[in-house]
N, C-alpha and C positions, 0 to 999 in steps of 0.2 A: 594187787590188793583187791579184795572184794568190795562191794558197795558198802557193806556194814563197816568194814575197816576204814574206808574213806570217811564215812560219817562220824565214826569214833574219833579219827584224827582231826576232823574239822571241829568237832565239839571241843576237843582238847585245845586246839589253837585259839578258838574263840574265847574259851574260858581264860586262858593266859592273857589274851589281849584285853578282856574286860577287867581282869584283876589289875593289870598295869594302868588302865584308864581310871579305875576307882582310886588307886593309890595316888596317881598324879593329880586327880581332881581334888582329893583331900588336901594335898600339899598346896595346891593353888588356891583352895578355899581359905587357907590360913593367910596367904599373901594376896588375897583378892583386893584389899584396899590399895596396894601399890599398883596392881595391874589396872584397876579402874582409874586411878590417877593418871597413869600413862595413856589410857584411851581417852581420858577427858582433857588432856593437855591441849589438843588443837582448839577445843572450844574455849579453854581458859586463856589462850593467847589472843583471843579476839578483843577488840576495843570494848571498853566498859559500856558504851552505848548500845552494844549488841547483846548484852547479857542482863539478866534480871538483877536489879539492885538488891544488895543484902546489907544487913546492919553491921556485920563484922568485916565487910569488904572482901570476903573470900569468894572464890569461884565455886558455885554449887549448882547441882542438878536436883530435880524434885521428883517425888513419886506421890501418886494420888490414891493408891489402893493399899489396903492393910498388908497384903502379902507381896506387894510389888518389890519391896526392898530385898526380901529373902530370895525371891525368884530371880531378881537381877544378879545378886551375888552368886546364886547357884548356876545361872547360865554362863556367867563369866568364868566361873571355876571349871565348868565342863568343857568349854571351848579351849581354855588354856591347858586343861589336863589332856585333851586330845592332841594338842600340839606338843606338849611335853612328853607324852608317851608314844609319840609317832615312831621312834626307832623300834620300840618293842612290837607294836601291832603291825608295822610294816615288815619286820623280820618274820613274824608268825605267818603273815600272808605270803611272803616270799618262800618260806619253807614248805608251805602247803602246795604251792604251784610248781616250783622248780622240778620236783621228781618226774613230772610228766613232760618236761621240755628237753630238747636236745641241747648239746653244748652251745652251738651258735645261737639257738633261741634264747638260752639263758643270758648270753652276753648282750643280745639286743634288748631283751626285756629289762635287764638291769640298767642299761644305758638310758632307756626311755623313762624308767621310774625315777632315776636320779635327776635326769634333765627336767622332768615335770615338777619335781620338788623345788629345784632351783628357780625355775620360771615362775612358779606360784609364789615363792617367797619374794622374788623381785617385783611381781605385780602388787603384792601386799605392801611392800615398801613404798612404791610409787603412790599407792592409794593413801597411805598415811601422810605423805607429803602434801597431798592435795586437799586433805580434809579441812584445813583452816581456810583456804581460799573459797572452797565450796560453801562452807558455813557462813562466811562473811558475806557472800553474795546473797544467799537465801535469806538470812536474818536481816540483811540490810534493806529488804523491801518493806520492813515495818515502818521505816521513817522515824519521825519524832513522836508520832502519836501512839505507836505500839511498842511494847516491850516483850521480848520472848521469855517465857518461863518453860524451859525444856523439861520434858518428862525423861527420866533416866532410861526407862525401858525403850522408848522410841529413839532416843539418841544412840543407844547401843545397837538397835536394829539398823539404824542408818550407817553406823561405822562398820558393822559386819557385812552389810550389803555392799558397801564400797570395797572392802577387802576381798570379798568373794568375786565381785565383778572384775576387778583388776587382775586377781590371781588367775581366774579361769580364762580371761581374755589373753593373757600372756602365754597361754598354751597353744596359740595359733601356729607358730612355726613347727611345733611338734606334730600337730595334725597334718600340716603340709608335708613334712618329712615322711610321715607314715604313708601318705598317699603316693609319694614319689618312690619310696622303697617297695611298695606293693605294685608298682608299675601302672597305677591308675592315671597319673599325670606326669608329664616330663617338664624339665626346666624350660623348654621352648614354649610350652603353653603357659607356664607360670610367668614368664617374662611378657608374653602377649597379654596376659590378664592384669598387668601391673597397674594400669590406670584405673581399671574398673575396681581392682582390689583397694586402692587408696580411697576411691570415692565411697565404696561400701563400708570401709573401716570407719571413716568419719561419720557416716550416717549411723552406723551401729553405735559408735561412742556417744553421739548426740542423743540417741534414744535410750540407751541402757544406763547411762549415769544418772543417779537420782538428782544431783544438783543441776545438771545440764548447763553449767556455766562454761564459757570458752576456755578458761584455764584447765578445768578438769577434763574437758573434751580433748584438748590437745595433749594433756598429760597421758591420756589413754591411747589416743589414735597415733601419735607420733612414734612411741615405742613399738606399737604393733606393726607399723609400716617398716620400721628398722628391722624388727625380728623377721618380717616376711622376706626382706632382702637377704638376711642371713640364711633363711631356709632355702632361698634360690641358690645361693653360693654352695651350700651343703648338697643340694640336689644336683647341681652341676658336677660336683666331684663324684657323686654316686653314679650319675649317668656315664661319665667318662670311664669309671672303673668297670661298669657293666659292659660298655662297648668294647673295652680292652679284653675282658674275659671272653666275650662272645667271639671276638676276632681271633683269639688264640685257641679256641675250641677246635678239635680235630674234625668235626662234622659240620662246620659252619657253611660249607659250600653245598650241602645237601638240602633238597626241598623237604618240606614238612611231611610229605607223604612218601618220601623215598627211603628205602631200607638201607641202613648203614651196614658196612662190613665189620664183623666182630673181631677184635684182636684177642686171640686166645693165648694167654700167658703159659698155659700148660704145655704148649708145643712150640715154645719160642726157640728151642734148640734144634728144631728141624726134625725131630723124631715123632712119628705118628703112631701111637700105640694101637689105635683102632685098625690102622692099615696093616700093621704087623700081625695082629690077631686075625685079621681077615685073610692074609696070605696063608697063614698056617691052616686055617679052616678050609681054604680053597684047595690046598694040597692034599686034603684027605687025611691028615694026621689026627690021631686020637687027641682028646682034650688034654690029657696029662702030658703029651709029647709036643704040644704046640709051643712055639717059642714064647718066652715070657719077656717082660721088660728087663729083667736082670741079665738074661742071656744075650739080648741084643746090645746091651751096653758093655 
């Protein structure tokens, strides 16, 4: 395909993805109150002393700008729409990329894409479980003299930050596996770096989590360490498979600068057509009387 054809196809794929996103966002805008209640649930499970008192006794968040409520609903709808329409825009992206990949490259790419989605979803699930503990610790610093009146926009930003941090952090084993498959690091080095990796993971979790409480820190760091061990096991299997393939290769005993002997399948039956043609020419026969392959057989 020419460059113009590629750009045309890219425009078509982007258009379909945007249409799917718009439709999904419109659907989520209708169900936005239920989605917002789901995101607000960790805050509402807090003790009443950590929440702003209300006359009706309900759990409520507040907004202080005229357009804040609309943009809050719009933001929630867009994020939920992106998640809902993920199968469509991922398919469009996959359909645009795969024609330029070999069969084994498609297999590896599909494996990594599906693995990244599963790991990101697992990270988001862990983040949702830790929201209540993190909020309880942070809001508990107010004591008896201060009462929190949470802005809905800032609360949503906090929730999204937690989901993104956990989701992206859970991609660590996938990154380690990619480095191992590319031959950059071996499992021997990964095992040697285990203590340093655990230390750096806990430092990373302590710095990156917004709440920085011990519960959220451990909820992020411990699964990352476990996933690192899983990546080491998978890397060990890959190293053994690579070593077995190299051991069975016909030219393993040759040096890198040594020329290997070619195995020509065309002459596997012992007949050398070039030699036969050469003998005829050496005998001085005319070209039309020189023996052919059919004559010799």
